[in-house]
N, C-alpha and C positions, 0 to 999 in steps of 0.2 A: 102273305109276308110283305112287310113294308120294304121300301127301297133301302132304308138305313140298315135294317137287319140283314138283307142280302149282301150289302157291302161289307158288313162285319164278318159274315161267314166266309166271304171270298178272301178276305185278308188273313183269316185264321187258316184257311185252307192253303194259302200260299206260304204259310210259315211265318207270317209277320205278326208279331204280338204288339198290341196297342196298349200302352200304359198311360195312366192318368198323370198329368204333370204334378210334381211334388210341390206342396205349399211351404216346405221347410226352407228357409233362407240359408244360404251358405254362411258358415260361421267364420268370422275373422278374428282369430285369437292373437292378441297382442303379447308378444314375448318380450320379456325384459332382457337387459344386457346379460350376456353370459358371464358368469362369475369365474374369475381366474382361480384355478386351484391353489390351495394354501401353500403347497410346496413351491409352485412357481413364484408366488409372491414372496416367499421366504428366501429364495436364492440370492437376490441382490444384497440383502442384509447379511447373509452368510459370507458373501464375497468381500464385503466391506469390513466385516468384523475383525479380521486379523490386523488390518491397518489401524483401526480404531484402538485395538488393544496396544499395539506398539506405540502409537501417538500418546495414548493415555499414560503409558508407563514412562516414556521419554520426557514428556512435558508435564504430565500430571504430578508425578512424584517430586520433581524439583520445585514446582509451584507450591505443593503442600509443605515441603520443608521450608520454603521461603516464608510462608505464612507462619509456620511454627516458630522459626527463629526470630521473626519480627516482634513477637510477643515475649521474648526472653532476653536476659542479659547474657550475651554469648560473645566471648572473646577468646584469647589465647588459652586461658585455663580450661575453658570448655573444649577447645580443640585437643589439648593434651589429655583431657579426661576420656576422649573417645578412644585413645590408644592404650592409656594406662590410668586406671582409676586412682592410683596412689599419687600420681603427679599432678593431676588436674582437679577441677571442681565441676560438679554437675551444673547444667544450665539452671538459671533462676528465672521463674516466671514473673514478669513485671507488668503484664497487661498492656495497656496503651501508652506506657511511659516513653517508649521510643518514638511513637508518633507525636506525642505531646512535645517531646524534646525537639523534634524536627520542626513542627509548626510554630514553635516559640523561639526558634533560633534565627537570628538576624542573617547569618550566612546562608541559611537555606533559602530565604526569600530573595536574597541578592542573586544567588545562583539560579533560582527559578525564573526571575525576571530576565536575567541575562540569557538564559536558554530560550525563553519565549521570543525575545527580540532577535536573537540569532536565527531561530527557526523562521520567523516572519521574513527576515531579510533573504534568507536562502530560498524559501518557497516562492516569494515574489519574483526574485531574479530568475529562478529556474523556469517558472511558468511563462514569464514575459519573453525571455530569450528563446526558450524552446518553442513557443508558439510562433515567434517571428521566423525562426528557422523552418518551421513546418510550412508557413505561408510561402517562404522563399523557395522551398523545394517544389511547391506546386507550380511555380512560375518559370523555373529554369528548365533548360533542355534536358532530355533524358540522360545523356552521358554524364553531365555534371551532377544530376540528381543521384545517379548510381554511385558516383565517386564520393559525393558528400555522405550518402548513406553508409558506404563502407568505412569512411573515417569515423562517423558517429558510432558505428558498431565496434570499431577498434578501441575507441575511447571507453565505451561502456564495458567492454570485456577486460580492460586493464585492471589488475589488482590494485587495491587502495594503497598498499605500501609502496608499490611502484610509482603510482602517481604522486604520492607524498614525497618520495625521493626526488622526482623530477622538479616539483615545485619548490622544494627546499634548495635545490641547486639554482633555480631561476632567481630566488630571492636571497641567495647567500650574501652574507655581510661583506666578504672580501672578494669573491669571484663571481658574484651574481650577475647574470645577463641583464636583469631589470635595472639594477643600480647603474651599470655601465651605459645602458641605452638612455635612461632618463638624464644622465649627466651629459651625454653627447648631444642630445637634441636641445639642450639648454634649459631644461626645466628646474635646474638647481644642482647643487653639489650633493649627489647621492652616493659618493664613494665611501665605502665602509659604513653605510647606513644600516642600522639594525632595525628591521621591520617589526620585530617582536618586543622591542623595548617599550613601545606604546601599545597597550591592549587594543585600542581602536584599530591601529594599523595591522596588528597581529591577527585580529579577527577578520579584517578585510582580506588578508592572505588566505586564511582558512576558508572564508566564504568563496574565494576564487576556486579553491580545490574542490569544495563540495559541489558548487554549481557546475563546474567543468565536468565532473563525473556524473552528474544527474541529468544534464541537458539531453544527452542522446535518447534516453528512454522517453522523455517528454516530447522531443521533436518527432521521433518516429511514430509514436502513438498518435500525436495530434495530426501528423500528415495522413495517417490511415483514416482518422476521423474526418478530415477535410475532404477526402476522396468520396465520402458518402453524401456530401452536400450536393443537391441537384443543381446542375448547371442552368436549368431553366429559371430557377428562382434568382440566381445571380444575374443572368441576362435581363430578366424582367426588371430587376431593381436598377440595373445600369441604364436601361431604356427610359425608366422614369426619372433619370437624372441624378441618382444617388452616387456619391463618391465612394472611394475605396473604404474609407473609415466607416461611413454610414452602412455600406453593404456588410462589412464585417460585424458591426454592432447590432444591426437590426435583422440581418438575414442569417449570417453564418454562425454567430455566437449563440443565439437561441437553440440552434440545432446541436451545437457542440457542448451545451451546458452540462448534460450528464457526464460526458467524458471529462470535462474540466473539473467537476466536483470530485470525481474518482481520482484523477491525477493529483489534485490538490490535497486530498485526504492522505493518499499514499506518501506524498512529499512531506507532509507534516509528520507522519509517523517515522519516516526515515531520518529527517533532519533533526527531530527532537532527540533522537538517540545517537547523534554523532559522537563518536568516541575515537576511532582510529586516527582521523586526520589531526585532531588537536593533540592527542597523546603522543603520536609519532613525531610531529613537528616540534614539540617541546622536549624531545629527547627522553621520553618516558618519565619526565619529571615536570609536569605542568605546574606553573605557579597558581596560587589561589585565585588570581584575577583571570585565569583562563579556565576555571572550572565551569563545566556544564553539568547538567543533572546526572548524566551517565558517569562522567569522570568523578563527580563529587561522591556518588555512591560507591564507586570503585575505590577511591582513596580512603574513604571511611572504613570500608570493609577490609581491604587487603594491605593497606599501608598503616592505618591506625588500629587495625585488628578489632574494630568495633562492629562485629558482624550483625548484631541485632539492630543497631542503628542503620547500618547499610542496607539490611533487608527491608526495614521500614521505608527508606528512601526508594528502594527498588519497587515496592508496592505502590508508592505514590506515582512513580513513573508509569507503572502498569495501569493504574486507574486513569491517568490522562490518556494513555494510548487506547484504552478500551472505549473512552468517550469518543475519540476520533474514529475508531473502528466502527462504532455504531452508525455514524454518518455514512461511512463507506459501504457498509453492508446494506443499509436502507436504500442507497442509490442503486446498488447492484440488483436488489430485489425489485425496485421500481422499473429498471430497464428490462428485467425478465418478464414483468407483468405486461409491459408495453408490447413485447414481442409475442 
């Protein structure tokens, strides 16, 4: 018996079993991502569905009726027809006649350009003053910053009619503080001066009201955005010899550009639709030279009872706002992609 056989017998006798090594390689199975059950994926949509139904009914139906009326001759006879068919007349389908009437009306283009200039002035003043206040809030001490923030929030929370009442009192023709102050400091005789007799001066007062109410949102938002600018970049630019304006233009503003685009878009949407300030300051009877697009649509609809034409004007306003909203939404999506 050979030595190898003796060794094998001894290992078997000792209870040790010798097995040959397996040639099969261990399998590494690549498992794909586990699929989420259909019910779990469906839950978020079911939770959102009631809100979508409510929003669709509250907003969708009025917009649908707005579209429908804009293609009809719809006035007081049609309003009476809704309650009593014997008194009124049914709506008459006129196609695009209301839109053609608007686009060929000289007053429409005058009001549109006036609204665009008014919006540009308000947005520009709001963004400049709001950004300046945001920079100032970054440089003052904490107690003053908290006090200024509280004042801004108070102004932002004030109802528009309350602010209009305050500004009407300030520019009152007989007892206005502004007229009294300008006369006392020697800038001229402003006693009994009517600021709304001249449309340029009147819109200047309205601009003060609109900008005053919009500055807090811009200032607080820009201050929050400025806090995200790295101090290292500012210090490096200052070491390189850059001044305050160069630092803001070349370092700070590029970082704030997305926020500036969003705030500008929102300001355009809000200021293009200004209604309460002008309507209330003109005692609910604004003269034609104080018409903005929203006031023009209101007067045509509810004062002239030309609801079809007013609906067409409202849809034109809606189209302009949708164009601005596209810029806003695209910027929001871009910020989300960057994150």
